Structure formats: C-alpha cells, structure tokens
C-alpha positions in Angstrom: 0.0 0.0 0.0 1.3 3.4 -1.0 2.0 5.7 1.9 0.3 8.6 0.1 -2.7 8.3 -2.3 -4.0 11.2 -4.4 -7.4 11.8 -6.0 -9.4 14.6 -7.6 -7.5 15.4 -10.9 -9.3 15.9 -14.2 -10.0 18.2 -17.0 -11.2 21.8 -16.3 -11.5 24.9 -18.4 -9.4 28.0 -17.8 -10.8 30.0 -14.8 -12.3 26.8 -13.3 -11.6 25.1 -10.0 -10.5 21.7 -8.9 -9.8 20.1 -5.5 -7.1 17.5 -5.0 -7.0 15.2 -2.0 -4.3 13.1 -0.5 -4.6 10.5 2.2 -1.7 11.5 4.4 -2.8 9.8 7.6 0.6 8.1 8.2 2.3 11.5 8.5 2.3 14.3 11.1 2.2 17.9 9.7 3.8 19.0 13.0 7.0 17.1 12.5 6.9 15.9 8.9 7.0 18.0 5.7 3.8 17.3 3.8 2.8 19.1 0.6 2.3 19.0 -3.2 4.6 19.0 -6.2 3.8 19.0 -9.9 5.4 17.8 -13.1 4.5 20.0 -16.0 5.4 19.2 -19.7 8.9 20.3 -20.5 9.5 21.8 -17.0 11.5 20.7 -13.9 9.4 19.3 -11.0 8.1 22.2 -9.0 7.1 22.5 -5.3 3.6 23.9 -5.3 2.6 24.1 -1.7 3.6 22.8 1.7 1.6 22.7 5.0 4.4 23.6 7.4 6.7 26.4 6.2 8.5 28.6 8.6 5.8 31.3 8.4 2.8 29.0 7.9 1.8 27.2 4.7 4.2 27.8 1.7 3.0 28.5 -1.8 5.0 28.8 -5.0 4.8 32.3 -6.5 3.0 31.0 -9.5 0.0 29.7 -7.5 -0.1 32.1 -4.6 -3.6 33.6 -4.0 -5.2 30.9 -6.2 -4.4 27.7 -4.4 -5.1 26.8 -0.7 -3.6 23.8 1.1 -5.4 22.4 4.1 -5.5 19.4 6.3 -8.7 18.1 7.8 -9.4 17.3 11.5 -8.6 14.5 12.5 -5.7 15.2 10.2 -6.1 12.4 7.7 -6.8 14.1 4.4 -4.7 16.9 2.9 -6.4 18.9 0.2 -5.2 21.4 -2.4 -8.0 23.8 -3.5 -7.2 25.2 -6.9 -9.0 28.2 -8.3 -8.8 30.4 -11.4 -6.9 27.6 -13.0 -4.6 28.5 -16.0 -3.3 26.4 -18.9 0.2 26.6 -17.3 -1.2 24.7 -14.2 -1.6 21.6 -16.4 0.6 19.0 -14.8 0.7 15.7 -12.9 0.3 16.6 -9.2 2.1 14.5 -6.6 1.4 14.4 -2.9 4.7 14.4 -1.1 6.0 13.8 2.5 9.5 13.9 4.0 10.6 12.4 7.3 14.0 12.1 8.7 15.6 12.5 5.3 13.3 10.0 3.6 10.9 11.1 0.9 7.6 9.6 0.1 5.4 10.2 -3.1 2.0 9.3 -4.2 1.2 7.9 -7.6 0.3 11.3 -9.1 -2.9 12.7 -10.5 -3.3 14.5 -13.8 -4.7 18.0 -13.9 -5.4 19.3 -17.4 -6.5 22.9 -17.9 -7.9 23.4 -21.4 -10.8 24.9 -23.3 
C-alpha cells in the first residue's frame, strides 16, 4: 500500500476550479513536511505548496492567492483547493512527504486545464 494516495484530478476549463485530496494519515504535519509537487510538460518538478513552512503554509509564487492547502481534522486528508486555473497549471500533481531525510510520493494525479 502506497503511503500517500491522491485523488481529484481531471479536465477543467481555464478559470475553473478543482480540489485535489491526499490520504496522508501516516504523516504528522507538525513534524513531517507534507505538501504538493507537480510535473508540467517540459519543466522541472516544482514544489507547489507545503503545509508547514517557517511562516505557515508555503505557496509557489505561480500559485499564490489561487491555491489553498489544508488538512482536515482529525488530520487524515490533505487537500489542495485550486481556483482560477490556468493552462500553465496543467501537470501531474504529486502528494509528497518527508521524514528524517526520507521522501515519500503518491502515484500522481493528472490536472489538465484546457478549453
């Protein structure tokens, strides 16, 4: 069983919204790094958002004010709310966790923004 399992990708028109979910129940956002990365065509893997930055949640400049990362209570599901999606947000999105120098990845979920 994968330690992280994503869901919620799909096809959406520019300006639309999607919510990605990740079962991160095996990780603790207080001590582990938990967040989202994405692989866009022709680009290097990009860190999109992380729950526990030094000043609260971290967001890449390209998604700030459009994406929101949350974790539910009792802290099992992590979500990424994506609004005002743009064609450049098209990518495979991965849930990611890091603990004691080890990294864990989900299987990825495709997000396609196209008219």
